[in-house]
C-alpha positions in Angstrom: 0.0 0.0 0.0 2.7 2.5 0.8 2.0 5.9 2.5 -0.1 7.3 -0.3 -3.5 8.0 1.3 -5.2 7.4 -2.1 -4.0 3.8 -2.3 -6.7 1.3 -1.2 -5.7 -1.6 1.0 -4.8 -4.8 -0.8 -7.8 -6.4 -2.4 -10.0 -3.4 -2.1 -9.7 -2.5 -5.8 -11.6 -5.7 -6.7 -14.6 -4.8 -4.7 -14.9 -1.3 -6.1 -16.1 -2.6 -9.4 -19.4 -4.5 -9.7 -18.7 -8.1 -10.9 -21.1 -9.5 -13.5 -21.9 -13.1 -14.5 -20.0 -12.3 -17.7 -16.9 -11.6 -15.6 -17.4 -14.9 -13.8 -17.8 -16.8 -17.2 -14.6 -15.1 -18.5 -12.8 -16.3 -15.3 -14.1 -19.8 -15.9 -13.0 -19.7 -19.5 -9.5 -18.7 -18.3 -9.5 -21.5 -15.7 -10.5 -24.0 -18.4 -7.8 -22.8 -20.9 -5.1 -22.7 -18.3 -5.8 -26.3 -17.1 -6.2 -27.5 -20.7 -2.8 -26.0 -21.6 -1.1 -27.7 -18.7 -2.6 -31.1 -19.5 -1.4 -30.8 -23.1 2.1 -29.6 -22.1 2.5 -32.4 -19.5 1.2 -35.0 -22.0 -1.5 -36.0 -19.5 -4.2 -36.2 -22.2 -4.9 -39.9 -21.7 -5.1 -39.5 -17.9 -6.8 -36.1 -17.3 -9.8 -34.8 -19.2 -11.2 -31.3 -18.8 -14.7 -30.0 -19.8 -16.4 -26.7 -19.8 -20.1 -26.4 -19.0 -22.5 -23.5 -18.3 -21.0 -21.9 -15.1 -18.5 -24.7 -14.3 -15.3 -26.4 -15.2 -15.1 -30.2 -14.9 -11.9 -32.2 -14.5 -11.7 -36.0 -14.4 -8.5 -37.7 -13.3 -7.7 -41.4 -13.9 -7.2 -42.8 -10.4 -3.7 -44.0 -11.4 -2.7 -40.3 -11.6 -3.1 -40.0 -7.8 -3.2 -43.5 -6.2 -1.9 -47.0 -6.3 -4.2 -50.0 -6.3 -6.7 -49.8 -3.4 -4.6 -47.1 -1.6 -5.7 -43.6 -0.8 -2.1 -42.3 -0.3 -1.5 -39.5 -2.7 1.4 -40.4 -5.1 4.3 -37.9 -5.6 3.2 -37.6 -9.3 -0.3 -36.8 -8.2 1.0 -34.0 -5.9 2.8 -32.4 -8.8 -0.3 -32.4 -10.9 -2.4 -31.0 -8.1 0.3 -28.3 -7.5 -0.3 -27.1 -11.1 -4.1 -27.4 -10.8 -4.0 -25.3 -7.6 -2.1 -22.5 -9.4 -5.0 -22.3 -11.9 -7.6 -22.4 -9.1 -5.8 -19.7 -7.2 -5.9 -17.4 -10.1 -9.7 -17.9 -10.4 -10.5 -18.1 -6.7 -12.4 -14.8 -6.4 -14.8 -16.1 -9.1 -15.3 -19.6 -7.6 -18.4 -20.6 -5.7 -17.4 -24.2 -4.9 -14.9 -26.9 -5.7 -16.5 -30.3 -5.3 -14.1 -33.3 -5.3 -15.7 -36.6 -6.2 -14.3 -40.0 -5.5 -15.3 -43.0 -7.7 -14.4 -46.7 -7.6 -15.1 -49.6 -10.0 -16.9 -52.8 -9.3 -14.0 -55.3 -8.9 -16.0 -58.3 -10.2 -18.5 -58.0 -13.0 -21.2 -60.0 -11.2 -20.6 -59.0 -7.6 -21.0 -55.7 -6.0 -18.1 -54.4 -3.9 -18.1 -54.7 -0.1 -20.2 -51.6 0.8 -17.9 -50.4 3.6 -14.7 -50.8 1.8 -16.1 -49.3 -1.4 -17.6 -46.2 0.3 -14.6 -45.5 2.5 -12.1 -45.9 -0.4 -14.1 -43.4 -2.6 -14.6 -41.0 0.3 -11.0 -41.2 1.5 -9.6 -40.6 -2.0 -11.8 -37.5 -2.4 -10.9 -36.3 1.1 -7.1 -36.7 0.5 -7.3 -34.6 -2.7 -9.5 -32.0 -0.9 -7.1 -31.8 2.1 -4.2 -31.3 -0.3 -6.0 -28.4 -2.0 -7.1 -26.9 1.3 -3.5 -26.9 2.6 -2.6 -24.7 -0.4 -4.7 -21.9 1.1 -6.0 -20.9 -2.3 -9.7 -20.7 -1.4 -12.0 -20.4 1.5 -12.2 -23.9 3.0 -16.0 -23.6 3.2 -16.0 -23.7 -0.6 -14.3 -27.1 -0.7 -16.5 -30.2 -0.6 -15.5 -33.9 -0.8 -18.0 -36.6 -1.9 -17.5 -40.4 -2.1 -19.8 -42.1 -4.7 -18.2 -45.5 -4.5 -19.1 -47.7 -7.5 -22.5 -46.1 -8.1 -21.8 -43.4 -10.7 -20.0 -45.5 -13.4 -19.1 -44.0 -16.8 -18.3 -47.4 -18.3 -19.2 -51.1 -17.8 -17.3 -53.2 -15.2 -16.9 -56.1 -17.6 -13.2 -55.8 -18.5 -10.0 -54.4 -16.8 -10.0 -51.5 -19.4 -13.6 -50.5 -18.7 -13.2 -50.8 -14.9 -10.1 -48.5 -15.2 -12.4 -45.8 -16.7 -14.7 -46.0 -13.7 -11.9 -45.5 -11.1 -11.4 -41.8 -11.1 -11.4 -38.6 -9.1 -13.3 -35.6 -10.5 -13.4 -31.9 -9.7 -16.4 -29.8 -10.4 -15.5 -26.1 -10.1 -18.6 -23.9 -10.2 -18.5 -20.1 -10.6 -20.4 -17.6 -8.6 -23.8 -16.6 -9.7 -23.6 -12.9 -8.9 -27.0 -12.0 -10.2 -28.8 -14.5 -7.9 -29.6 -13.2 -4.4 -28.4 -16.3 -2.6 -25.4 -16.2 -5.0 -23.2 -18.9 -3.5 -23.6 -22.3 -2.0 -22.5 -21.2 1.5 -25.3 -18.6 1.6 -27.8 -21.2 0.2 -26.7 -23.7 2.9 -27.4 -21.3 5.8 -30.6 -20.1 4.1 -31.8 -23.7 3.9 -30.9 -24.4 7.4 -32.6 -21.4 8.8 -35.8 -22.2 6.8 -35.7 -25.8 8.0 -35.1 -25.2 11.7 -37.5 -22.4 12.2 -35.0 -19.7 13.3 -35.8 -17.8 10.1 -38.0 -18.3 7.1 -41.8 -18.6 7.1 -42.4 -22.2 8.4 -43.8 -21.5 11.9 -44.6 -25.2 12.3 -41.0 -26.4 12.0 -39.9 -28.4 15.1 -37.5 -26.5 17.3 
């Protein structure tokens, strides 16, 4: 800041200009392009795929990028990739509403569902490990980081062959941008709004149990 009285404190400049949804979309475009460039330069195209939807960027990682076998210990190569992904997320952090980390497994045997406990914990632990790694980078408000374990129940391929099962074993990131033109414009606000409406401390439902 210096001693110049006309200089605003760090970060104040951003808030002086109204942000529009077009600005958010531009930030999401930049995030997508940055990640896509990194994946191409690092020759990760067969292991990492990136998509762009309305208001979000979607990233899918082959589980071998991050983990060995049935482990949820993050491999050194996975840390390097997340380091680069984190740089891109950091640049877009002011425009991000939420980063959702999704853990998926494959059904090990074509005709037999996985052990429910092992399946759910492996998926959740993998998502959590990636989430923790990103949180420790201090690139975004931790309240905007969510980890979800789906187990084997959201397949993108069959579980008939080793190759198709490999496609189902994955970790995904869904990075959603802020909706600045919506009153409850972020998921954190929506969460507390829903809670207040449900428990009767606010909202209109006077019959809600207290």
